[in-house]
Backbone as XML, in Angstrom:
<?xml version="1.0"?>
<chain id="A" units="angstrom">
  <residue number="1" name="MET">
    <atom name="N" x="3.318" y="-18.730" z="47.270"/>
    <atom name="CA" x="3.499" y="-19.670" z="46.177"/>
    <atom name="C" x="2.395" y="-19.509" z="45.125"/>
  </residue>
  <residue number="2" name="LYS">
    <atom name="N" x="1.166" y="-19.287" z="45.611"/>
    <atom name="CA" x="0.047" y="-19.138" z="44.690"/>
    <atom name="C" x="0.216" y="-17.872" z="43.841"/>
  </residue>
  <residue number="3" name="ARG">
    <atom name="N" x="0.720" y="-16.827" z="44.446"/>
    <atom name="CA" x="0.944" y="-15.567" z="43.726"/>
    <atom name="C" x="1.996" y="-15.744" z="42.626"/>
  </residue>
  <residue number="4" name="LYS">
    <atom name="N" x="3.024" y="-16.528" z="42.922"/>
    <atom name="CA" x="4.086" y="-16.797" z="41.946"/>
    <atom name="C" x="3.530" y="-17.536" z="40.727"/>
  </residue>
  <residue number="5" name="HIS">
    <atom name="N" x="2.665" y="-18.506" z="40.949"/>
    <atom name="CA" x="2.039" y="-19.250" z="39.851"/>
    <atom name="C" x="1.122" y="-18.348" z="39.029"/>
  </residue>
  <residue number="6" name="THR">
    <atom name="N" x="0.412" y="-17.466" z="39.706"/>
    <atom name="CA" x="-0.478" y="-16.535" z="38.997"/>
    <atom name="C" x="0.330" y="-15.609" z="38.097"/>
  </residue>
  <residue number="7" name="ILE">
    <atom name="N" x="1.417" y="-15.067" z="38.614"/>
    <atom name="CA" x="2.265" y="-14.181" z="37.811"/>
    <atom name="C" x="2.873" y="-14.940" z="36.639"/>
  </residue>
  <residue number="8" name="LEU">
    <atom name="N" x="3.306" y="-16.162" z="36.864"/>
    <atom name="CA" x="3.882" y="-16.986" z="35.799"/>
    <atom name="C" x="2.850" y="-17.281" z="34.709"/>
  </residue>
  <residue number="9" name="CYS">
    <atom name="N" x="1.645" y="-17.625" z="35.112"/>
    <atom name="CA" x="0.580" y="-17.905" z="34.136"/>
    <atom name="C" x="0.201" y="-16.660" z="33.342"/>
  </residue>
  <residue number="10" name="LEU">
    <atom name="N" x="0.066" y="-15.535" z="34.022"/>
    <atom name="CA" x="-0.263" y="-14.290" z="33.333"/>
    <atom name="C" x="0.854" y="-13.864" z="32.380"/>
  </residue>
  <residue number="11" name="SER">
    <atom name="N" x="2.095" y="-14.098" z="32.776"/>
    <atom name="CA" x="3.223" y="-13.784" z="31.899"/>
    <atom name="C" x="3.201" y="-14.652" z="30.649"/>
  </residue>
  <residue number="12" name="PHE">
    <atom name="N" x="2.906" y="-15.942" z="30.820"/>
    <atom name="CA" x="2.825" y="-16.846" z="29.679"/>
    <atom name="C" x="1.712" y="-16.408" z="28.723"/>
  </residue>
  <residue number="13" name="VAL">
    <atom name="N" x="0.560" y="-16.063" z="29.257"/>
    <atom name="CA" x="-0.566" y="-15.615" z="28.421"/>
    <atom name="C" x="-0.202" y="-14.328" z="27.685"/>
  </residue>
  <residue number="14" name="ALA">
    <atom name="N" x="0.481" y="-13.412" z="28.357"/>
    <atom name="CA" x="0.886" y="-12.156" z="27.720"/>
    <atom name="C" x="1.879" y="-12.400" z="26.589"/>
  </residue>
  <residue number="15" name="VAL">
    <atom name="N" x="2.835" y="-13.286" z="26.796"/>
    <atom name="CA" x="3.817" y="-13.598" z="25.745"/>
    <atom name="C" x="3.132" y="-14.313" z="24.590"/>
  </residue>
  <residue number="16" name="TYR">
    <atom name="N" x="2.236" y="-15.242" z="24.893"/>
    <atom name="CA" x="1.495" y="-15.991" z="23.864"/>
    <atom name="C" x="0.661" y="-15.040" z="22.997"/>
  </residue>
  <residue number="17" name="LEU">
    <atom name="N" x="-0.113" y="-14.164" z="23.640"/>
    <atom name="CA" x="-0.934" y="-13.215" z="22.887"/>
    <atom name="C" x="-0.077" y="-12.207" z="22.131"/>
  </residue>
  <residue number="18" name="GLY">
    <atom name="N" x="0.971" y="-11.731" z="22.751"/>
    <atom name="CA" x="1.858" y="-10.776" z="22.093"/>
    <atom name="C" x="2.563" y="-11.363" z="20.892"/>
  </residue>
  <residue number="19" name="SER">
    <atom name="N" x="2.973" y="-12.614" z="20.992"/>
    <atom name="CA" x="3.629" y="-13.282" z="19.862"/>
    <atom name="C" x="2.676" y="-13.394" z="18.678"/>
  </residue>
  <residue number="20" name="TYR">
    <atom name="N" x="1.444" y="-13.807" z="18.953"/>
    <atom name="CA" x="0.484" y="-13.928" z="17.856"/>
    <atom name="C" x="0.167" y="-12.563" z="17.263"/>
  </residue>
  <residue number="21" name="LEU">
    <atom name="N" x="0.024" y="-11.563" z="18.106"/>
    <atom name="CA" x="-0.259" y="-10.214" z="17.619"/>
    <atom name="C" x="0.855" y="-9.722" z="16.703"/>
  </residue>
  <residue number="22" name="ALA">
    <atom name="N" x="2.103" y="-9.966" z="17.080"/>
    <atom name="CA" x="3.233" y="-9.555" z="16.245"/>
    <atom name="C" x="3.209" y="-10.275" z="14.897"/>
  </residue>
  <residue number="23" name="LEU">
    <atom name="N" x="2.882" y="-11.559" z="14.891"/>
    <atom name="CA" x="2.798" y="-12.309" z="13.638"/>
    <atom name="C" x="1.615" y="-11.830" z="12.791"/>
  </residue>
  <residue number="24" name="SER">
    <atom name="N" x="0.507" y="-11.533" z="13.440"/>
    <atom name="CA" x="-0.688" y="-11.121" z="12.712"/>
    <atom name="C" x="-0.538" y="-9.730" z="12.099"/>
  </residue>
  <residue number="25" name="LEU">
    <atom name="N" x="0.211" y="-8.850" z="12.752"/>
    <atom name="CA" x="0.408" y="-7.505" z="12.206"/>
    <atom name="C" x="1.137" y="-7.539" z="10.865"/>
  </residue>
  <residue number="26" name="GLY">
    <atom name="N" x="1.957" y="-8.552" z="10.643"/>
    <atom name="CA" x="2.679" y="-8.673" z="9.376"/>
    <atom name="C" x="2.019" y="-9.632" z="8.407"/>
  </residue>
  <residue number="27" name="GLY">
    <atom name="N" x="0.793" y="-10.043" z="8.682"/>
    <atom name="CA" x="0.112" y="-11.022" z="7.841"/>
    <atom name="C" x="-0.513" y="-10.427" z="6.603"/>
  </residue>
  <residue number="28" name="ALA">
    <atom name="N" x="-1.137" y="-11.301" z="5.820"/>
    <atom name="CA" x="-1.791" y="-10.884" z="4.582"/>
    <atom name="C" x="-2.866" y="-11.908" z="4.223"/>
  </residue>
  <residue number="29" name="TYR">
    <atom name="N" x="-3.762" y="-11.499" z="3.344"/>
    <atom name="CA" x="-4.757" y="-12.428" z="2.813"/>
    <atom name="C" x="-4.122" y="-13.223" z="1.685"/>
  </residue>
  <residue number="30" name="MET">
    <atom name="N" x="-4.310" y="-14.544" z="1.712"/>
    <atom name="CA" x="-3.812" y="-15.419" z="0.658"/>
    <atom name="C" x="-4.992" y="-16.192" z="0.077"/>
  </residue>
  <residue number="31" name="PRO">
    <atom name="N" x="-4.899" y="-16.592" z="-1.187"/>
    <atom name="CA" x="-5.989" y="-17.379" z="-1.773"/>
    <atom name="C" x="-6.226" y="-18.662" z="-0.978"/>
  </residue>
  <residue number="32" name="ALA">
    <atom name="N" x="-7.484" y="-18.925" z="-0.657"/>
    <atom name="CA" x="-7.840" y="-20.123" z="0.097"/>
    <atom name="C" x="-8.467" y="-21.184" z="-0.789"/>
  </residue>
  <residue number="33" name="ALA">
    <atom name="N" x="-9.138" y="-20.770" z="-1.846"/>
    <atom name="CA" x="-9.777" y="-21.728" z="-2.751"/>
    <atom name="C" x="-9.801" y="-21.146" z="-4.163"/>
  </residue>
  <residue number="34" name="TYR">
    <atom name="N" x="-9.557" y="-22.009" z="-5.109"/>
    <atom name="CA" x="-9.583" y="-21.621" z="-6.510"/>
    <atom name="C" x="-10.753" y="-22.305" z="-7.200"/>
  </residue>
  <residue number="35" name="GLY">
    <atom name="N" x="-11.334" y="-21.628" z="-8.166"/>
    <atom name="CA" x="-12.412" y="-22.183" z="-8.963"/>
    <atom name="C" x="-12.088" y="-22.026" z="-10.437"/>
  </residue>
  <residue number="36" name="THR">
    <atom name="N" x="-13.061" y="-22.279" z="-11.280"/>
    <atom name="CA" x="-12.834" y="-22.183" z="-12.717"/>
    <atom name="C" x="-12.605" y="-20.753" z="-13.172"/>
  </residue>
  <residue number="37" name="ASN">
    <atom name="N" x="-13.112" y="-19.771" z="-12.418"/>
    <atom name="CA" x="-12.940" y="-18.369" z="-12.781"/>
    <atom name="C" x="-11.831" y="-17.685" z="-11.982"/>
  </residue>
  <residue number="38" name="GLY">
    <atom name="N" x="-10.998" y="-18.442" z="-11.319"/>
    <atom name="CA" x="-9.914" y="-17.861" z="-10.541"/>
    <atom name="C" x="-10.118" y="-18.089" z="-9.055"/>
  </residue>
  <residue number="39" name="ILE">
    <atom name="N" x="-9.719" y="-17.122" z="-8.249"/>
    <atom name="CA" x="-9.779" y="-17.245" z="-6.793"/>
    <atom name="C" x="-11.221" y="-17.111" z="-6.317"/>
  </residue>
  <residue number="40" name="LYS">
    <atom name="N" x="-11.670" y="-18.095" z="-5.517"/>
    <atom name="CA" x="-13.034" y="-18.055" z="-4.986"/>
    <atom name="C" x="-13.100" y="-17.285" z="-3.674"/>
  </residue>
  <residue number="41" name="TRP">
    <atom name="N" x="-12.151" y="-17.514" z="-2.756"/>
    <atom name="CA" x="-12.113" y="-16.732" z="-1.537"/>
    <atom name="C" x="-10.699" y="-16.691" z="-0.971"/>
  </residue>
  <residue number="42" name="TRP">
    <atom name="N" x="-10.514" y="-15.724" z="-0.082"/>
    <atom name="CA" x="-9.218" y="-15.456" z="0.530"/>
    <atom name="C" x="-9.278" y="-15.803" z="2.012"/>
  </residue>
  <residue number="43" name="ALA">
    <atom name="N" x="-8.127" y="-16.123" z="2.601"/>
    <atom name="CA" x="-8.039" y="-16.413" z="4.034"/>
    <atom name="C" x="-6.881" y="-15.625" z="4.635"/>
  </residue>
  <residue number="44" name="TRP">
    <atom name="N" x="-7.080" y="-15.147" z="5.858"/>
    <atom name="CA" x="-6.032" y="-14.414" z="6.554"/>
    <atom name="C" x="-4.916" y="-15.369" z="6.954"/>
  </residue>
  <residue number="45" name="THR">
    <atom name="N" x="-3.688" y="-14.962" z="6.718"/>
    <atom name="CA" x="-2.535" y="-15.765" z="7.078"/>
    <atom name="C" x="-1.504" y="-14.874" z="7.770"/>
  </residue>
  <residue number="46" name="PRO">
    <atom name="N" x="-1.298" y="-15.053" z="9.080"/>
    <atom name="CA" x="-0.260" y="-14.271" z="9.760"/>
    <atom name="C" x="1.123" y="-14.577" z="9.184"/>
  </residue>
  <residue number="47" name="ARG">
    <atom name="N" x="2.065" y="-13.664" z="9.411"/>
    <atom name="CA" x="3.425" y="-13.820" z="8.892"/>
    <atom name="C" x="4.027" y="-15.136" z="9.382"/>
  </residue>
  <residue number="48" name="GLY">
    <atom name="N" x="4.587" y="-15.891" z="8.460"/>
    <atom name="CA" x="5.250" y="-17.136" z="8.800"/>
    <atom name="C" x="4.340" y="-18.351" z="8.834"/>
  </residue>
  <residue number="49" name="PHE">
    <atom name="N" x="3.023" y="-18.167" z="8.773"/>
    <atom name="CA" x="2.108" y="-19.301" z="8.824"/>
    <atom name="C" x="2.098" y="-20.105" z="7.524"/>
  </residue>
  <residue number="50" name="ALA">
    <atom name="N" x="2.502" y="-19.495" z="6.428"/>
    <atom name="CA" x="2.514" y="-20.183" z="5.133"/>
    <atom name="C" x="3.866" y="-19.953" z="4.462"/>
  </residue>
  <residue number="51" name="ASP">
    <atom name="N" x="4.298" y="-20.938" z="3.680"/>
    <atom name="CA" x="5.542" y="-20.770" z="2.945"/>
    <atom name="C" x="5.265" y="-20.052" z="1.621"/>
  </residue>
  <residue number="52" name="GLN">
    <atom name="N" x="6.257" y="-19.948" z="0.778"/>
    <atom name="CA" x="6.118" y="-19.206" z="-0.479"/>
    <atom name="C" x="5.119" y="-19.838" z="-1.443"/>
  </residue>
  <residue number="53" name="THR">
    <atom name="N" x="4.841" y="-21.138" z="-1.286"/>
    <atom name="CA" x="3.884" y="-21.801" z="-2.171"/>
    <atom name="C" x="2.460" y="-21.765" z="-1.630"/>
  </residue>
  <residue number="54" name="GLY">
    <atom name="N" x="2.268" y="-21.213" z="-0.434"/>
    <atom name="CA" x="0.937" y="-21.106" z="0.134"/>
    <atom name="C" x="0.563" y="-22.226" z="1.080"/>
  </residue>
  <residue number="55" name="ARG">
    <atom name="N" x="1.464" y="-23.177" z="1.300"/>
    <atom name="CA" x="1.180" y="-24.273" z="2.236"/>
    <atom name="C" x="1.374" y="-23.800" z="3.672"/>
  </residue>
  <residue number="56" name="LEU">
    <atom name="N" x="0.444" y="-24.190" z="4.522"/>
    <atom name="CA" x="0.531" y="-23.803" z="5.935"/>
    <atom name="C" x="1.636" y="-24.590" z="6.627"/>
  </residue>
  <residue number="57" name="ARG">
    <atom name="N" x="2.322" y="-23.929" z="7.549"/>
    <atom name="CA" x="3.387" y="-24.557" z="8.336"/>
    <atom name="C" x="2.797" y="-24.998" z="9.663"/>
  </residue>
  <residue number="58" name="ALA">
    <atom name="N" x="2.738" y="-26.302" z="9.864"/>
    <atom name="CA" x="2.128" y="-26.857" z="11.071"/>
    <atom name="C" x="2.834" y="-26.395" z="12.338"/>
  </residue>
  <residue number="59" name="GLY">
    <atom name="N" x="4.134" y="-26.144" z="12.282"/>
    <atom name="CA" x="4.885" y="-25.725" z="13.457"/>
    <atom name="C" x="4.397" y="-24.420" z="14.060"/>
  </residue>
  <residue number="60" name="LEU">
    <atom name="N" x="3.802" y="-23.558" z="13.259"/>
    <atom name="CA" x="3.245" y="-22.307" z="13.783"/>
    <atom name="C" x="1.728" y="-22.361" z="13.907"/>
  </residue>
  <residue number="61" name="VAL">
    <atom name="N" x="1.078" y="-23.055" z="12.993"/>
    <atom name="CA" x="-0.384" y="-23.086" z="13.006"/>
    <atom name="C" x="-0.908" y="-23.847" z="14.224"/>
  </residue>
  <residue number="62" name="ILE">
    <atom name="N" x="-0.324" y="-24.982" z="14.543"/>
    <atom name="CA" x="-0.843" y="-25.817" z="15.633"/>
    <atom name="C" x="-0.780" y="-25.103" z="16.992"/>
  </residue>
  <residue number="63" name="PRO">
    <atom name="N" x="0.368" y="-24.538" z="17.398"/>
    <atom name="CA" x="0.365" y="-23.882" z="18.717"/>
    <atom name="C" x="-0.531" y="-22.643" z="18.798"/>
  </residue>
  <residue number="64" name="PHE">
    <atom name="N" x="-0.678" y="-21.941" z="17.678"/>
    <atom name="CA" x="-1.481" y="-20.716" z="17.685"/>
    <atom name="C" x="-2.894" y="-20.930" z="17.136"/>
  </residue>
  <residue number="65" name="PHE">
    <atom name="N" x="-3.318" y="-22.177" z="16.952"/>
    <atom name="CA" x="-4.612" y="-22.430" z="16.319"/>
    <atom name="C" x="-5.786" y="-21.761" z="17.026"/>
  </residue>
  <residue number="66" name="PRO">
    <atom name="N" x="-5.875" y="-21.792" z="18.372"/>
    <atom name="CA" x="-7.028" y="-21.113" z="19.003"/>
    <atom name="C" x="-7.095" y="-19.625" z="18.655"/>
  </residue>
  <residue number="67" name="LEU">
    <atom name="N" x="-5.962" y="-18.936" z="18.710"/>
    <atom name="CA" x="-5.959" y="-17.512" z="18.375"/>
    <atom name="C" x="-6.191" y="-17.294" z="16.884"/>
  </residue>
  <residue number="68" name="TYR">
    <atom name="N" x="-5.620" y="-18.150" z="16.055"/>
    <atom name="CA" x="-5.813" y="-18.050" z="14.601"/>
    <atom name="C" x="-7.287" y="-18.225" z="14.246"/>
  </residue>
  <residue number="69" name="TRP">
    <atom name="N" x="-7.947" y="-19.173" z="14.888"/>
    <atom name="CA" x="-9.359" y="-19.419" z="14.618"/>
    <atom name="C" x="-10.198" y="-18.208" z="15.015"/>
  </residue>
  <residue number="70" name="ILE">
    <atom name="N" x="-9.955" y="-17.673" z="16.202"/>
    <atom name="CA" x="-10.694" y="-16.490" z="16.662"/>
    <atom name="C" x="-10.416" y="-15.303" z="15.748"/>
  </residue>
  <residue number="71" name="ASP">
    <atom name="N" x="-9.156" y="-15.103" z="15.397"/>
    <atom name="CA" x="-8.765" y="-13.986" z="14.531"/>
    <atom name="C" x="-9.433" y="-14.079" z="13.164"/>
  </residue>
  <residue number="72" name="SER">
    <atom name="N" x="-9.407" y="-15.250" z="12.564"/>
    <atom name="CA" x="-9.974" y="-15.378" z="11.216"/>
    <atom name="C" x="-11.501" y="-15.367" z="11.212"/>
  </residue>
  <residue number="73" name="ARG">
    <atom name="N" x="-12.121" y="-15.641" z="12.341"/>
    <atom name="CA" x="-13.588" y="-15.612" z="12.406"/>
    <atom name="C" x="-14.140" y="-14.230" z="12.749"/>
  </residue>
  <residue number="74" name="TYR">
    <atom name="N" x="-13.440" y="-13.500" z="13.609"/>
    <atom name="CA" x="-14.004" y="-12.262" z="14.132"/>
    <atom name="C" x="-13.271" y="-10.992" z="13.705"/>
  </residue>
  <residue number="75" name="TRP">
    <atom name="N" x="-11.968" y="-11.046" z="13.495"/>
    <atom name="CA" x="-11.232" y="-9.833" z="13.154"/>
    <atom name="C" x="-10.922" y="-9.787" z="11.663"/>
  </residue>
  <residue number="76" name="HIS">
    <atom name="N" x="-10.256" y="-10.777" z="11.135"/>
    <atom name="CA" x="-9.896" y="-10.848" z="9.714"/>
    <atom name="C" x="-10.844" y="-11.810" z="8.996"/>
  </residue>
  <residue number="77" name="SER">
    <atom name="N" x="-12.106" y="-11.472" z="8.974"/>
    <atom name="CA" x="-13.129" y="-12.371" z="8.416"/>
    <atom name="C" x="-13.567" y="-11.987" z="7.006"/>
  </residue>
  <residue number="78" name="ASP">
    <atom name="N" x="-12.807" y="-11.145" z="6.327"/>
    <atom name="CA" x="-13.172" y="-10.700" z="4.983"/>
    <atom name="C" x="-12.738" y="-11.734" z="3.953"/>
  </residue>
  <residue number="79" name="TRP">
    <atom name="N" x="-13.653" y="-12.598" z="3.526"/>
    <atom name="CA" x="-13.297" y="-13.654" z="2.580"/>
    <atom name="C" x="-12.955" y="-13.102" z="1.199"/>
  </residue>
  <residue number="80" name="THR">
    <atom name="N" x="-13.303" y="-11.830" z="0.933"/>
    <atom name="CA" x="-12.953" y="-11.237" z="-0.357"/>
    <atom name="C" x="-11.504" y="-10.773" z="-0.380"/>
  </residue>
  <residue number="81" name="GLY">
    <atom name="N" x="-10.892" y="-10.606" z="0.793"/>
    <atom name="CA" x="-9.504" y="-10.184" z="0.877"/>
    <atom name="C" x="-9.282" y="-8.724" z="0.541"/>
  </residue>
  <residue number="82" name="LEU">
    <atom name="N" x="-10.333" y="-7.913" z="0.518"/>
    <atom name="CA" x="-10.205" y="-6.517" z="0.099"/>
    <atom name="C" x="-9.828" y="-5.566" z="1.234"/>
  </residue>
  <residue number="83" name="ARG">
    <atom name="N" x="-9.935" y="-6.014" z="2.488"/>
    <atom name="CA" x="-9.696" y="-5.110" z="3.618"/>
    <atom name="C" x="-8.291" y="-5.213" z="4.181"/>
  </residue>
  <residue number="84" name="GLY">
    <atom name="N" x="-7.374" y="-5.737" z="3.448"/>
    <atom name="CA" x="-6.013" y="-5.846" z="3.965"/>
    <atom name="C" x="-5.049" y="-6.195" z="2.854"/>
  </residue>
  <residue number="85" name="PRO">
    <atom name="N" x="-3.776" y="-6.320" z="3.194"/>
    <atom name="CA" x="-2.789" y="-6.672" z="2.168"/>
    <atom name="C" x="-3.032" y="-8.074" z="1.633"/>
  </residue>
  <residue number="86" name="GLN">
    <atom name="N" x="-2.716" y="-8.263" z="0.373"/>
    <atom name="CA" x="-2.869" y="-9.567" z="-0.268"/>
    <atom name="C" x="-1.500" y="-10.074" z="-0.692"/>
  </residue>
  <residue number="87" name="ARG">
    <atom name="N" x="-1.353" y="-11.375" z="-0.669"/>
    <atom name="CA" x="-0.105" y="-11.997" z="-1.090"/>
    <atom name="C" x="-0.443" y="-13.230" z="-1.914"/>
  </residue>
  <residue number="88" name="MET">
    <atom name="N" x="0.136" y="-13.299" z="-3.089"/>
    <atom name="CA" x="-0.085" y="-14.449" z="-3.972"/>
    <atom name="C" x="1.068" y="-15.422" z="-3.794"/>
  </residue>
  <residue number="89" name="PRO">
    <atom name="N" x="0.770" y="-16.698" z="-3.532"/>
    <atom name="CA" x="1.849" y="-17.681" z="-3.398"/>
    <atom name="C" x="2.526" y="-17.938" z="-4.744"/>
  </residue>
  <residue number="90" name="VAL">
    <atom name="N" x="3.781" y="-18.294" z="-4.673"/>
    <atom name="CA" x="4.547" y="-18.640" z="-5.871"/>
    <atom name="C" x="4.274" y="-20.111" z="-6.170"/>
  </residue>
  <residue number="91" name="PRO">
    <atom name="N" x="3.908" y="-20.441" z="-7.417"/>
    <atom name="CA" x="3.703" y="-21.867" z="-7.754"/>
    <atom name="C" x="4.972" y="-22.669" z="-7.449"/>
  </residue>
  <residue number="92" name="PRO">
    <atom name="N" x="4.815" y="-23.913" z="-6.968"/>
    <atom name="CA" x="5.974" y="-24.698" z="-6.555"/>
    <atom name="C" x="7.023" y="-24.870" z="-7.656"/>
  </residue>
  <residue number="93" name="ASN">
    <atom name="N" x="6.605" y="-25.014" z="-8.898"/>
    <atom name="CA" x="7.576" y="-25.237" z="-9.963"/>
    <atom name="C" x="8.279" y="-23.948" z="-10.388"/>
  </residue>
  <residue number="94" name="LEU">
    <atom name="N" x="7.771" y="-22.780" z="-10.026"/>
    <atom name="CA" x="8.405" y="-21.507" z="-10.390"/>
    <atom name="C" x="9.189" y="-20.917" z="-9.217"/>
  </residue>
  <residue number="95" name="GLY">
    <atom name="N" x="9.033" y="-21.447" z="-8.038"/>
    <atom name="CA" x="9.646" y="-20.865" z="-6.867"/>
    <atom name="C" x="11.104" y="-21.257" z="-6.665"/>
  </residue>
  <residue number="96" name="ARG">
    <atom name="N" x="11.674" y="-22.045" z="-7.527"/>
    <atom name="CA" x="13.055" y="-22.505" z="-7.353"/>
    <atom name="C" x="14.045" y="-21.583" z="-7.938"/>
  </residue>
</chain>
């Protein structure tokens, strides 16, 4: 019985990590803050984490938050957004 639980837990962890990895591979840097001279810094956003206007989708961010936090701090930590693809959100009034 203990072996069955171990296999089940390891399978869940593998699916959880694999799902985030698949989303992160299709991600891009999006503007995180704007200033008077334009974009101040960029933040990594895995595929599906933000809509076309740049708002984060809680349905994906909340379950993957631990991995997202680790990823944005240690792997995709380039606040300039120069080390990966960039995506500009569509303003809400132009996206219709």
